N, C-alpha and C positions, 0 to 999 in steps of 0.2 A: 221732521222732528223739531218742534219748537224749542227755543231756549238754548242755553249753553250745554254742550255734552257733559255728562256727569261721570265722576269716579264713584264707584260703589265698593264697599267691603262686604263680602259674603261669609257666612258662617255655616259650617256643617256641625251641628250640635251633637255631642256624644257624652256619655256619662264619665268617660276617662279623658277624652281629648276633644277639642273643638277645632276642626279644620278651618283655616282662614285663607281667603283669596281676595285679590283686588281685581276689579273689572272696570273697563273704560268704554263709555258709549262711543267715543270717537273712533275706536278700533273695533268695537263689538266683541272684544275678547277679554279673557281673564287670565291671571297668573297666580300660582300658589304662593302663599306667604308663610306657610308652616302651620303650626298648631299652638293653641293655648291649652294648658292643662286644665282638667276639671276633676273635682273630687267631692267628697261629702262636705268639705268646707266651702265649696263653690268654685266658680271659674277663676282662672288667673286673670283678675281684672287689670293688674299692672301690665301684663303682656298685651291685653286687648287695648288698653288706653294708649300704649306706645304706638300701636299700629294705627289707631284712629288719629293720633297727633301727627304721625308721619305722613299718612296718605290724605288726610283731610277730605274724607268722602262726603258726597252730598247726601248720601243715605246709606243705611245698613240693611242687608238682606239676610234673612234667616231661613234656612231650609226647614220646612215642617214635615216631619216624618209621618207617614201613614202606611196602612197595610196596602197590599196590591189591589184590593177592591175599593180603595179610597177612604175606608173608615179610619178613625183615629188610632194611632199606634200607642203602645204603652209608654213610650218615651215622649210622645207628643206633648203631654202636659208640661214636662220639664223643659222642653224646647220652647214652649209658649211662655213659661216663666222667665227663661233666659232672654227671649225677645223683649218681654216687658222690662227686664232689668237693664237692657241696652238703652232704655230711655234716659239713663243718666248722662248720655252724650248729647242729648237735646238735638238729635237728628231724626229725620223721618225713618221709620222702620217698616219694611215690607217683608212679607213671607212668600215663599215659593214652595210648591209641592216638590219634595226631594225624593220621591219614590225612585228606587233603583240607582240613585247616584253613586252610592258606595260600590255597588256591583259593577256599574259602568266604569267607574274610576279604576277599580282593580283590574278589570279586563284591559283597559287602555294601557295601564302600566305594565301588565304582563306582555302585551303586544310589543311595547317598546323594549322590554327585556329580550324577547325573542329576536328582535331586529338588532340587538346589540347596542341600543341607544342608552339603556339603563341597566344598572347592576341589580343587586338584591333589593327587593321591594319591602319597605317597612310599613307598619300600620299607619305611622304618621303621614307617610306619603299618600296613602289611600285617602285619609281624612282631608288632607289639603287639596288633593285632586277632586274629591267630591265637592268641596267648597267652590272650586273652579267651575264645575258643572252647574252648581246652583247659581253662581254669578252669571254664567252664560245663558241660562234659562231666562233669568230676569232681563238680561240685555236683549235677547232675541224678541222678547215680548214688548220691550220699551225703547227700541231704537228705530 
């Protein structure tokens, strides 16, 4: 891998919540950072800006939702507009196919609960865990 290992911030876009995670090429892993709210008024740009300032990522990764057959999903257009709006941070923006990440994230959290590692699972945890999977997909492809 040429160049300096990068830190990336990944987003799992949703109409109510945007899951956020940070990933590092040096470790090839990612960690959840929580969520930013989203509503008809738009994303919580203050929360997103705070994370971008704190982590100083080399690039931003946005999960692009699609149907199981790969065709664009109904929320795909909004996710694409969100990715475009992230341009305000003047960082490279890449997209990753996020099919099934929310399902995988929920299953992973449920397994942790069964093992006694985790208590009650909240929707925010699923969104942030899905962002971890998005970051890790990018890292696997780019490390």
